[in-house]
N, C-alpha and C positions, 0 to 999 in steps of 0.2 A: 504494500500500500504506500503511495507516494508520500503522504503527509501523516503517516501513522503515529510516530512518536510525538510530533507537534500537536496533532489533534487530541491525542490521549492526554497530554499534559494540560492543554488549554481547556478541554471539555471537563476533565475531572476537577480542575481548579474552579471553573465557572459554576459547575453544579454544586460543589461544596459551599461556595459563598452564597449562591442564590438560594439554595434550600436552607442553609444555616440562617439566613435572614428571615425566612418565613417561619422557622420553628423556634425562634428566640422566645424564651418563656415570657409570660405576661408581665411578671415583675420587672424583668430587665427592659421590656418595651416601655413600661411606665417610667423607669429611671432614665432611659434614653430620651423620652419626650420631655422630661423635666430638665436634665443636665445638658442635652444636646444643644439647645439654643444658647447656652452660656459658652460652650467650648468649641462649637463649630460642627460642620457636617461629618467630621471624621470620628466623632464619639460613638455613634451607633455602629458603624462598620467595625471599629476596634472592639467594641463590646461583643459583637457577633463572632469575630475571629477568636477572641479569648475564650468565649463559651464553647466554640467548636473544639478547641484544643483541650481545655481542662474540664469541660462538662462531663457528667457521669453518663455515658451512653448506655451503660448496662442497666441503669435504672430509669433513664429517660428515653423512651422508645423513639420519639421523633429525631433525636440526635443520632441514635443508632441507624435510623433510616438514611440520614444524610450521608454518613460515612460509607455505608454499603452502596448507596446509589452512586456516589461520586466514584467509588472504586469500580463498580460494574460498567458505568459509562466510559471511564478511562480504559478499562480492559477491552471494551468493544473495539476501540480504535487501535489499541496496542497489538493485540492478537499475538502474544508471545510472552514467555517468562522474562526474558532479558529486557525487552522493550517496556513491559509493564513495570519492572523494577526501576528502570531509568526514568520513565515518565512519572511514576508515583513519587520517586525521590524529588524530582523537579517540582512537582505539585506541592509537596510538603514544604520545600524550601521557599517556593513562591508565596504560600500562605503565611509563612513566618515573616518573610520580607514585607508583605502587605501589612501585617500587624505592626512591624517596626516602623514602617512609613506612616501609618495612621497614628502611632504613638508619638512620632516626631511632630506631626501636625497638632496633636493634642497638647503637647508641651508648649507649642507656640500659642495655642488658645488659652492655656493657663496663664502664660506670661501676660497676654493682653488683658486677661480678666483681673489680675492682681495689680497691674501697673497703672490702672485708671486713677483719675484724681479722686474719685469717691471711694476707692478701696473695693473690697469684695462684698457684694450684696447677694446673698442667696435668696432667690424668689421663692414664694410658697409653691409647693407641688401642685400640678394641675389637678382639677377635680377628677376623682376616680382613682387617684394614686393611693394604693393601700399598702400598709406595712405588712399585712398578711400575704399579699401577692409577692412582695420582695423577699420575705423570709421563706416563702414556699419554693423559690427557685432551687432546683436540686443541689447545685454546687454551693449556694449560699447556706443551705441547711447543713451541708457537710462541714463548712468552715465554722459556722456558729457552734456546731457540736464540739469541735476541737477547741474553739476559743473559750467556751464556757465549761470546760471539763473541770471536775472537782479539784484537781491539783493546780488549777490556774490555766491561762491561755498557753496552748502548746504550739509554738511556731514550727517545731519539727513535725508535729502531727498534721498541721495545715499543709506544709510543704509535701509531706508524703501523700496526702490525699490528692493534691494537684498533680504530683508526679505519676501516681498510679493511673489517674484518669487520662493523662496525656499519653502514657505508654499504651494503654488499652485502646484508645482512639486511633493511634497510629498503626497499631497491630491490626485492628479491624479494617482500616483503610487499605493497608498493604495486602492483607489476606484476600479481601474482596477484589482488589485490583488484579493481583496475580491469578487468582482463580478464574475470574472473568476473562482475562487475557487468554489463558489456556483453553477455556471452554469455547470461546468464539474463534480461536485459531483452528480448533478441531472442526467446528461447524463449517467455517468458510473454506478450509482446506479440502474437505470432502466435496463440497459443492464445486470448487474450482479445479478439481482433479481432472486432467485432460483424458478424453476417451480415445483409446488406441484404435487406429483404423484396422478394419478386418483385412487380413492378408489376402492378397490376390492368389486365387487358386492356380497352381502350376498346370500348364497345359500338358506337360509330360506326364504319362501314367506313373503312379507310385509303384515301387516294387512290392510284390506281395510279402506278407509277413511270413517268415520262415515257420515251417511246422514245429510245434512244440515250444515256441517262444512265448513268453508271458508279456502281455501288453502292459505299458507303463500305467502305474496307479497314481492318481492325483494326490499330491501332498496336502494334508489338511492344514488350513490356515490357523494362525495363532488366535487364541480367544480374544475378543474385542475388549479393550480396556474399559474400566468403569467410567460412565459419563462424568465429565468434569463438573456438570451442574450438581451432581450428587456430592462431590467433594466439597464444592463451595457451600452447599447447604449444611453439610456436616461441620464446616469451619465456623459458620455463623452460629449454629446451635451450640458448638463447643464454647464459643465466647459468651453466649448467653448463660450457659451453665456455669461458666467461670464467675459470672456476676453473682451467683448464689453462694459461692464458696469464699469469695473475697470478703474480708472482714466488713461488717455492716457499716462501719465508719468510713470505709473507702469506696465501696460500690454504691451506697445509697445513703440518704440522710434519714434519720429517725424523725426524723423530724423533732410632876403633873402627868396625866395619862394621855393627853393629846386628843381626847374624845370631845367632840363638839357638844356644848351644853347651852340651852337657852334659845329663844327665838330672836333673830336679828333682822331688821329691815333697814336698808341703806339706800337713799336716793341722793344722787349727786349730779348737780348741773355744772358743767365745765365752763371755762371762759368763752369757748366758742358757741355756747348755747346748747350743746348736746346733753342728753339726759340718760344716765345709766342707773340700773337697779341691781343690787345684790341682796338676796334673801336666803336665809338658812334657818332651820329649826329642827329640833328633835321630834320624833314621832313615836307613838306608843309601840307600833309594830309595823312590819312590812307584809303585804299579802303573800301567802304561800311559804313564808320563811318561818320556821319554828322558832319560838322565843326561848328555847332551851339553849342558852349561850355557853353552856358548859360542854357542848358537843365538840367532837374533833374538828368539825368544819370551821370553828371559831378559834382554834388554837393556832397561834403564830400567824394570825391573819393581819396583814398590813392594811389591805383595803379590799372591799368587795361591794361593787355598786353597779346598778343598771344606769345607763346614761343615754342622752339624746341631745343633739345639737344640729344647727342648720348650716354649719360650715363656715360662717363668717364672723362668729364671735371672737373677740380678741381677749385671750386670757392674760397675755403679757405684751409688753411693747416690743413685739418682734423677737422675743426671746424663745428659748427652747420649749416652754409649755405650748405656745401658739404653734410652733413648728411641728411638734409631735401630735397636737390635736388634729391637724389637717390630715394626718396619716391614719387616724383611727376611722372605723366605720361610723356613719352618722348615727346609727342606733345600735346599741350592743350592751355587753356586760363585761366588766373588768374584775379580775381577781388577782391579788398579789399575796404570796405567802413567803415567809422566811423559814425554811425547813432544811434539815440535813439531807433528806432524800427528796429529790424533785418529783419522783413518782407519787409520793405522799401528797405533795402540794397539788399535783395535777388531779389526783383522785378527789381531794377535798374541793377543789375549784369546780370540778364537774358536778358534784353533788349540789353545791351552792347555786351554780348556774341553772340546774334543773329546777330548783325550788323557785328561783326568781322567774324563770320562764313560765312555770305553772301559775304563780301568783299574779303576774302581769299579762297573762294570756298571750305570750309571744313565743315564737320558735327561735331558739338560740343555737347557732351552729359554731363549733370551734373554728377560729380564724387564725390565732397566733398562740403557739405554745413555746415559751422561751425560758431558758434557764440562764441566770446571770450570777456571777460570783457575789458573795455577800460583802457589803462594804460597811457593815456595822449598822447601828441605829436602833435595833431592838435589844433591849437589855436582856442578857441571859440567853440570847439566841446565837446560833452559829450555823454554818453551812452555806446554802445558796438561796438566791431569790428566784422563786418561780412566778412567772407572769403568764396569765392566761387571758386571752381576749376572745370573746364570743360575739358573733355578728347576728343581728336580727332585731326586728321592731319596726314600728311605723308611727303615724301620728297618734293613734290610740294609746301608744305607750307613754308619750309625753303627757297626754290628758290624764292617764291613770296616776302618773307621778305627781302632777300638780294637784290632783284630787285628794292626795294624802294630807294636804295642808289647808284645804279650803273649808274645813269644819271647825277650826279652832284658832284663836288669836288673830293677829294681823293678817294671817294667811287667808282669812275669809274675804278680804277685799280684792284678792288676785283673781283675774279672769283670763282665760286663754286668748281672748281677743286682744288684750293688751300685752300680755307677757310674750306671746309667740308671734306678734306682728312684725317685729324686726329681727335682728340677730339675737340668738339665745343659746344657752346651754343649761341643761337640767340633769340632775343625778339623784338617785335615791339608793341608800345602802349604808355601809359601814366604812367610815373613813377616819384617818388620823390616829391610828394606833402607834404607840411608841414602845410598848412592851407587851409581852404575852399575858401579863396578869390584868391588863386593863379590861374592865367590863364593857362589852360592846354596847353601843347605843345607836339605833337606827336614826338616820337623819335624811333630810331633803334639802338640796341647795339649788338655787336658780340664779343665773346671770342673764340680764336682758337689756337691750337697747330700746329706750322709750322715747327717743328723740322725736319720732313722728307724732307723739301726743303732747309735746311741749310747745311753748310759745315764747321762748326766750330769744328775742332778737330786738335790736334797736335800743333806744334810751327810754327809761321810765321806771315805774314801780312794778315789781314782779312778786308773785307768790309761789313758793315751792311747798307743796303739801300733798298728803296722801289722797285726800278727797279730790283735789284739783287734778291729780294724775290718774287715779283709778276709778273715780265716781263714787256714787252713794251706797253701793252694795256692801254688805258685810258689816262687821263691828270692829272698831279699833279698841281692843281689850287685851289683857294679858292672856297668854297661852296657858291653859290648864295642864297641858302635857309637858311643855318646856319649863313651866313654873315662872320664868321671867321673860320679858319682852323688851328689847332695846331698839329704839328708833333713832336713826341718824339722818339728818338732812345737811348736805354739804352745798354751799353756795360760794360765789367769788369772795376772796378775802378782802378785808377792809371795805366791805359794802356798808351802806347806811341802813341799819335795821329799823323798820317802821313798826312792826308788830309781830307777835308770835303767840302760839297757843298749843296746849293749855299752859297755864301759868306755872305749872310744876316743872316745865321743861327749862333747860338752861341753854343760853345762846352766847356764843363768842364771835362777835363780828370781825375781830382781827383775824381769827383763824377761819372764819366762814363756816362755823359748825353749830348745828342745833342738835341737842340730845334729849331724849325722853326715856326714862326707865320705868317700866310697869312691872309690878309683882302680883302675887295672888291676892293681896289686899287692896290693889288699885281698882278704881272704878273705870268703866269704859269712858272714852273721850270722843266727842263728836268729830274731831279732826286733830291732826298734828301738822302744823304749818309754820312757816316763817315768811314774812313779807319784808322786802328790802328794795332799796334804790340801787340800780346798776345800769351799766351800759354794755350791751352785747353787740356783736357784729350783725350787720344786716344779713338776713338769710338769703342765700343764693342757691340756685340749682345748677349743677354741672352735668352736662350730657356729653358723653364721649362715644364716638363710633368710628369704625374704619371702613375704607372702601378699597378692595372688596371686603365685604363683611364675612364671607364664607371662607373655606379653606383655600390657602394660596400655595403655590409651589415655591420652594427655596429659590432665591434669585429674583422674585417678583417685586414690583414696586407697590407700596401701600400708601394711601393717603389717609391720614387721621384728622378728624375734625372734632374740636372741643368747643361746645357752646356753653356760654355762661349767661344765666338769667338772674336778674336782681329781683327777688321776691319781697324786699323790704319797702320801707316808706321814705327812704332817703337815698340820694345818689352816692354810689361808690366810685372812688377815683383811682386812676393809675392801675387798672386791672392788667395783670400779666399772667399768661398761661405758660408754664414751664414743664417740659418733658425731660429735664436733665436726669432725673432718677431712672427713666427708662433706658437711656443710652449708657448710663453708668452701669446699670445692671446687666445689659446685654451688649457686649462689644461686637456681636455678630450682626447688629443692626447698623446699616450705613446711612447716616443722615444726608439727605439730598437737599433739604431746605437750608437757607442761609444760617439759621440758628434754631436751637431747640426751644428758645423763648419767643413768645408771640405777645406783642403789646396791643391791648385792646382799648386802652384809654378809659374814659369815664362811661359808666352805664347808669342810666336813669332808672327810677323805680318802675318795675314791671317790664323793663326793656331787656334785650339780650344782644350779645355779640358772639362772633365765632372766630376761632383760631384754626389754622391749617398747618400741618407738618407732614412732610413726605420723607419716606425712608425706604431702603431696600433690605429685604429679608435675606440673611446670609447663611441660614442653617435650617435644618428640619427639626420638628418637634413642636411643643406647645409653649408659646410665649405667654406666661402669666404676667401681663404688663402691669408694672407698678402704677399706683395712682398718679394722675396728672396733678400738679400743684398749681393752685390759683391763688395769687396774692393780690391784695388791694388795700387801699387806704380808706378807713371808715372812722369818723370822729377823731381824726388826727392820729389814728393808730393803724399800724400795718397789721393786717389780718392775713392768715394763710389757711386755706381750705384745700381738701383733696377730693378728687373724683373717686368713683368706685373703680375697682380693678376690673380689667377686661382681659379677654383671651384672644390670641391669634394663633391659629393652627397652620403649620407649614409642613408640606409633604417633601419627601426626599427627591432631589433633582440629581440624576446620575451624571449628566453633563457637567453641572456645576461642581459636583464632588470630584470627578476625575480631573477636571481642570485645576482645582486647588491641590489635589494630591500630587499631580505632576509638577506644578509650579512650586509648591511648598517644599518638595524634596529634591528639586533641581540643585546641582546637575547629576545627582546620584541616580535619579529616576530615568535619565535618558538612555542608559544601556538597556534597561528592561523594556522600555518602549520600543527601542530599536530591535530587540530580540523578538518581541511579539510581532512586529511589522515585517521584518526582513526574513525571519526563519521560514514562513510559508512560501515566500517568493523564491528563496534559495532552494527549498525542497522541491518546489514545483518545477523550477528550471532543471534541477538535477534529475528529477523523474522523467521529464520530457526527453532529456538527453539519453537516458537509459532506454526508453522506449524506441527512440530513433535508432540506437545502436542495435537493438534486438531485431528491428525490422530489416535493417541492412544485412544482418547476418542471415536472416531467413531468406532474403532475396537471393543472396549468393548461393 
């Protein structure tokens, strides 16, 4: 075959990369969509190649299929043992060089990321990114198992896992390549075997056979060799069987008391006019959960709670809590134990999860089962931390949790229409244990954004109160279950306080703090409020959209428009829209407009203006675009507001990727490009020359 070795090398390499791209585990796809826009189009190809080499093909069937398919296709063109060995070796080297080249580009992307003026800003993961999906990636499970071993992280164990996976993958590729080459050589050799012409019968008469002579007997042919297909099948089966005898850690992954007391209600209005609520209280019991807290399920329990959130609540100012929250399922159950035996923790977590599932009428499915080394914290405990996350729930789950507090104390004024209208997070369970001897106390906690129900903008006299916020339903009285109720109202510091109620409350205008403490002897109060004079910024509405608004291809040009509307009763001045944070976060976005700042000037009451920014998308993935910042002058003060976050989905562009791969690794990439282009030409010319020589010989 004229181009046999070349086509065997090129086809096997192409099949391995193409199929490897399609079988990349969901968790790695989510990571690529998250990190790819930060580091460039080489991140996902590099992740694919790394998983191809060190992924556990014996426990992840799609990866096994990739290596077998690549070997079979390569063997089809090689058709021979020697050519299969040469082509397979070249394919392996090529895949390694591709990984190195992508790694080189990745290093350049990291340099661009950390060398920016704003430093490194990790954006939130795209919606749908799940910690459970990431930890369920086969090779990640193997690494976590070695990293969280009882004796501490084992770097040697991790290296051995990766080395064994690499060796098995290469052996599988080589075996299928050679076996396929031999098989197809036999098949095509038999088909191409020339048919000998029948001899021309001699016109001269043959001499008669002498009397008594024995006619020649035909020699029996040698038995046919076993079909190569059978040999190849046995090889694959042998490798699969090997996966069952390799140690499990290599072939596959296994995959004060601090207790809250009292009812607490906190309403806080910020300087920008936004309103936040934090509420927590003890409850007498939780549905479905036995109140026998001496049971094993409550021994060494750090936390056990059912939870629900809508994905946008901010637990911290961009810190780790907010970061981890976005990786959790929107509805689920969390259990944390500090035990010497992780299996004990898992068993207890499963029992507790089943009780919560029954009590809240929800189906909970295990999503994350993780063992971490113990870092102390619980007195008298040692061993490891077991973390179990279960996924399941819906809107009815949040209603059931809120219903636990709506019959007693200040919780009676809470309604789903208010609490769940904006961003929120709610959980019910057992939290805050610091030692194993603490008596568990079930509680419910709620965090909610109530800005949509507030009227804090402009200059004048304002009232922050429970009735003004939640309405006339319920009773503002001490909680019989929690025994005490504390109400805190926070308003801008150094405001002029006009009035407050009831008179038993204390107010500190310098700190901007109102406090009211109710106990079992306190009488219900009609309202808890504070009235003060203050100046808040004019309320504005920011609308952000991109064109095209749907999915774009990497390399496409996008036009972003940010509209600012003044909803207040006074003119705002010097309005500026800035997308500086966007381009600091994503170096792969190329700014095409003169500046990422757009000056809109003054905006009258109820009027609006629009800013336009153009940029080119340089990578594939999901851009979780940071909020656009809008600054303006109101009442001689500079105010800054942010838009909501938006998303831009970009698909992989092969032409853009190859161009960056070649130019980014030049001049080292030129020999490989030349080899790919010139080898088939050279082979074709040589093959044509050989055919011409054969024809001339036949003519002679």
